[in-house]
C-alpha positions in Angstrom: -39.0 60.3 61.2 -41.0 58.4 63.8 -42.9 56.6 61.1 -39.7 55.7 59.3 -38.0 54.4 62.4 -41.1 52.4 63.5 -41.4 50.8 60.1 -37.8 49.7 60.1 -38.0 48.4 63.7 -41.1 46.4 62.7 -39.3 45.0 59.7 -36.5 43.9 62.1 -39.0 42.0 64.2 -39.9 44.6 66.9 -43.3 45.5 68.2 -43.5 49.3 68.2 -45.7 51.8 70.0 -45.2 55.5 69.1 -46.0 58.3 71.6 -46.4 61.4 69.4 -47.0 65.1 69.9 -50.7 64.6 70.8 -49.7 62.3 73.6 -46.9 64.7 74.9 -49.4 67.6 75.1 -51.3 70.0 73.0 -48.2 72.0 72.0 -46.0 68.9 71.4 -43.1 70.3 73.5 -44.5 69.7 76.9 -44.2 73.3 77.9 -47.8 74.3 78.0 -49.8 76.7 75.9 -48.4 79.9 77.4 -44.8 78.9 76.8 -45.6 77.7 73.3 -47.2 81.1 72.6 -44.0 82.7 73.9 -41.9 80.6 71.5 -44.1 81.6 68.6 -43.7 85.3 69.6 -39.9 84.9 69.7 -40.0 83.6 66.1 -41.7 86.7 64.9 -38.9 89.0 66.2 -35.9 89.0 63.8 -32.8 87.5 65.5 -34.4 86.8 68.8 -34.7 83.1 68.3 -31.1 83.0 67.0 -30.0 84.6 70.2 -32.0 82.2 72.3 -30.6 79.2 70.4 -26.9 80.2 70.3 -26.6 81.9 73.7 -28.9 79.7 75.7 -29.7 76.3 74.1 -26.3 75.8 72.5 -24.3 76.6 75.6 -26.7 75.0 78.1 -27.3 78.3 80.1 -29.5 78.6 83.2 -32.4 79.5 81.0 -32.0 76.3 78.9 -31.7 74.1 82.0 -34.8 75.7 83.5 -36.8 75.1 80.3 -35.7 71.5 80.4 -36.8 71.2 84.1 -40.3 72.5 83.1 -40.5 69.9 80.3 -39.5 67.1 82.7 -42.1 68.2 85.3 -44.9 67.9 82.7 -43.8 64.8 80.9 -42.1 62.4 83.3 -45.2 61.4 85.3 -47.0 60.5 82.1 -44.1 58.5 80.7 -43.4 56.7 84.0 -47.0 55.6 84.3 -47.0 54.4 80.7 -43.8 52.4 81.1 -45.1 50.9 84.3 -48.1 49.5 82.4 -46.2 48.8 79.2 -42.6 47.7 79.9 -40.3 48.0 76.9 -36.8 46.9 76.0 -36.0 50.0 74.0 -37.0 53.7 74.0 -36.1 55.7 70.9 -36.3 59.5 71.6 -36.6 61.8 68.6 -36.9 65.1 70.3 -35.1 67.0 73.2 -38.3 66.7 75.3 -38.6 63.0 74.8 -34.8 62.5 75.5 -35.1 64.4 78.8 -38.2 62.6 80.0 -36.8 59.1 79.0 -33.5 59.7 80.6 -35.1 60.8 83.9 -37.1 57.5 84.2 -34.5 55.2 82.6 -32.9 54.1 86.0 -36.3 52.8 87.0 -36.2 50.1 84.2 -32.8 48.4 84.3 -33.5 46.2 81.3 -34.5 49.1 79.1 -32.1 50.7 76.6 -32.4 54.4 75.6 -31.4 55.7 72.2 -31.6 59.3 71.2 -31.8 59.9 67.5 -31.0 63.6 67.0 -32.7 65.2 64.0 -30.5 68.4 64.0 -27.2 68.7 62.3 -25.6 70.1 65.5 -27.5 69.1 68.7 -27.9 71.7 71.5 -27.7 71.1 75.2 -31.3 69.9 75.7 -30.6 66.9 73.4 -27.9 65.6 75.8 -28.8 63.7 79.0 -27.6 61.0 81.4 -28.9 57.4 81.1 -28.6 57.4 77.3 -27.1 54.3 75.9 -26.5 55.5 72.3 -26.8 58.7 70.3 -27.5 58.5 66.6 -26.6 61.7 64.8 -26.7 62.6 61.1 -23.5 64.7 60.7 -19.9 64.4 61.7 -20.1 67.8 63.4 -22.9 66.4 65.7 -20.6 63.9 67.3 -18.3 66.4 69.1 -21.4 68.5 69.8 -22.8 65.6 71.9 -19.5 64.9 73.6 -19.2 68.6 74.6 -21.7 67.8 77.3 -21.2 64.1 77.6 -17.5 63.2 76.8 -18.0 59.5 77.3 -21.2 59.2 75.3 -21.5 56.5 72.6 -22.2 58.2 69.3 -22.8 56.9 65.8 -23.3 58.9 62.6 -26.1 57.5 60.5 -28.2 58.8 57.7 -31.7 60.2 58.6 -34.6 57.8 58.3 -37.2 58.3 55.6 -40.4 56.4 55.0 -40.2 53.4 52.7 -42.4 55.1 50.0 -39.5 57.4 49.2 -37.4 54.4 48.2 -39.9 53.4 45.5 -41.0 56.7 43.8 -43.0 56.6 40.5 -41.3 57.8 37.3 -41.4 61.5 36.8 -43.8 61.2 33.8 -46.1 58.9 35.7 -46.1 61.2 38.7 -47.0 64.2 36.6 -49.9 62.4 34.9 -51.2 61.3 38.3 -51.1 64.8 39.7 -52.6 66.5 36.6 -49.4 68.5 35.9 -48.4 69.3 32.4 -45.7 66.9 31.2 -43.8 69.7 29.4 -42.0 72.5 31.1 -40.2 72.8 34.4 -41.9 71.9 37.7 -41.0 72.8 41.2 -42.2 71.5 44.6 -42.6 74.2 47.2 -43.0 73.1 50.9 -41.9 74.5 54.2 -42.7 71.8 56.8 -46.0 70.5 58.2 -47.0 73.9 59.6 -46.2 75.8 56.4 -45.1 79.4 56.2 -47.1 82.5 55.2 -44.4 83.5 52.8 -45.1 80.5 50.5 -48.2 82.1 49.0 -46.3 85.1 47.5 -43.4 82.8 46.5 -45.8 80.4 44.7 -47.5 83.3 42.9 -44.1 84.6 41.7 -42.9 81.1 40.6 -46.1 80.4 38.6 -45.9 83.9 37.1 -42.4 83.0 35.8 -43.9 80.2 33.8 -43.1 77.3 36.1 -45.4 74.4 37.1 -45.7 74.8 40.9 -46.7 72.1 43.4 -47.3 74.0 46.7 -47.9 72.2 50.0 -49.4 74.1 52.9 -49.3 71.3 55.5 -51.5 71.9 58.5 -51.6 75.7 57.8 -55.2 76.2 56.8 -54.8 80.0 56.3 -51.8 79.4 54.0 -53.8 76.8 52.0 -56.6 79.3 51.5 -54.2 81.9 50.3 -52.6 79.5 47.9 -56.0 78.5 46.5 -56.8 82.2 45.9 -53.6 82.4 43.9 -54.4 79.2 42.0 -57.6 80.7 40.7 -55.6 83.0 38.5 -52.5 80.8 38.1 -53.5 77.6 36.3 -49.9 76.2 36.7 -50.2 76.3 40.5 -51.4 73.1 42.2 -52.2 73.4 45.9 -52.1 70.6 48.6 -52.8 70.7 52.3 -51.3 68.1 54.6 -50.7 65.2 52.2 -49.3 61.7 52.1 -48.4 62.1 48.4 -45.0 63.6 49.0 -43.0 60.9 47.2 -45.3 61.4 44.2 -44.9 65.2 44.4 -41.1 65.0 44.6 -41.0 62.6 41.7 -43.0 65.0 39.6 -40.7 68.0 40.4 -37.4 69.0 38.8 -36.5 71.0 41.9 -37.6 71.0 45.6 -37.8 74.4 47.2 -37.9 73.9 51.0 -36.4 74.6 54.4 -33.6 72.6 56.0 -35.1 69.5 57.7 -36.5 66.0 57.0 -37.8 67.0 53.6 -34.2 67.4 52.4 -33.3 63.7 52.9 -36.5 62.7 51.3 -35.7 64.7 48.2 -32.2 63.4 48.1 -33.4 59.9 48.3 -35.6 60.4 45.3 -32.8 62.3 43.6 -34.1 65.9 43.4 -31.8 68.9 43.9 -32.7 71.5 46.6 -33.2 75.2 46.8 -33.2 76.0 50.5 -35.2 78.9 51.9 -33.3 80.6 54.8 -36.4 80.8 57.0 -35.6 78.7 60.1 -33.7 80.5 62.8 -31.5 78.9 65.5 -30.8 75.2 64.6 -32.1 75.9 61.1 -28.9 77.9 60.4 -26.8 74.8 61.3 -29.0 72.5 59.2 -28.8 74.9 56.3 -25.0 74.8 56.2 -25.0 71.0 56.6 -27.3 70.6 53.5 -25.1 73.0 51.5 -22.0 71.0 52.4 -23.7 67.8 51.2 -24.0 69.4 47.8 -26.7 69.5 45.1 -28.3 72.4 47.0 -28.4 76.2 46.8 -29.9 78.8 49.1 -32.0 81.9 48.8 -34.0 84.3 51.0 -37.8 84.3 51.2 -38.2 87.3 49.0 -40.2 86.1 46.0 -38.1 87.8 43.3 -34.9 86.3 44.7 -36.6 82.8 45.0 -37.6 83.0 41.3 -34.1 84.1 40.2 -32.5 81.3 42.2 -35.0 78.7 41.0 -34.5 79.5 37.4 -30.7 79.4 37.8 -30.9 76.1 39.6 -33.2 74.6 36.9 -30.6 75.6 34.2 -27.9 73.7 36.1 -29.7 70.5 37.1 -29.2 67.1 35.4 -32.0 64.9 34.2 -33.9 63.2 36.9 -32.6 59.7 37.9 -34.6 56.7 37.0 -34.8 55.4 40.5 -34.0 56.3 44.2 -30.4 57.2 45.1 -30.5 55.2 48.4 -31.4 51.7 49.3 -33.9 50.8 52.0 -32.0 47.6 52.7 -28.8 49.5 53.3 -30.5 51.9 55.8 -32.1 49.0 57.6 -28.7 47.3 57.9 -27.1 50.5 59.3 -29.9 50.9 61.8 -29.8 47.3 62.9 -26.0 47.3 63.4 -26.3 50.5 65.4 -28.8 49.0 67.8 -26.8 45.8 68.1 -24.0 47.8 69.8 -26.2 48.3 72.9 -28.6 45.4 72.8 -27.8 42.0 74.5 
């Protein structure tokens, strides 16, 4: 998302500097290692993160406000020092932590505009802050969600950003040849975000065992990559990738993208591939899942390998031939983004 937005801004004549997760802190949330470990623990307990999201984050409870205060305490001094040394005209926040920190320091820089680009289908309380000139959201339901906490907020619905490479994918046959995948037979891409998910190894094994060509992406999850490589030793139709910049090529080669709700979905839709969504992500993932299903050309399954195989085979029977080119235009996205920014810039 950050790369896509930065590329578009540069194409529109802006000079862009991105402050990423490594700048925010080791954990990427600004909460510290102990809090990050607590979040990971919550995710391992069925239903607990759902409860935290819907009862605390969604409503803006005392617990959520306290978490936001901790984030600001850690990030604001760093951001303020950076902006003092590098004045900017525009800050584009792509996470709740960034939105909170930028809104806190915004009054210090009267000529700076602050835009929050919400990546979730329905933003929770920690996305919403004072001193925000514009909210960009990706669903109609997100607009009233923002105004729940900021009734006079300026909100525009705009498609999510994807990197330019997804607007110029190779032909399916070309992609398969380049990846060393058999041209005949059905092919699926299996990916669950940059951190991967341990369940993917068993799912990949089952899909390959069902006779499908499988492109499995482990992301930064080295343990998952090792497990997938072990499976690939006995499943010749399984092709394993770690963190890779070849996602447009992988999607172009596939007939079906099996993934979790998130940025991968719009990338697949841009290339023109149907989705099979794994119901893995708790909390905001439930909202994102429903949003993707409402958009169409998507189905859902659990993470149990036998059910994923059944759903994948059924989806492959229903899909149409892959389109010859992308389904969206980069120029159209750039125009939408430019017009959105012009509503707040002098």
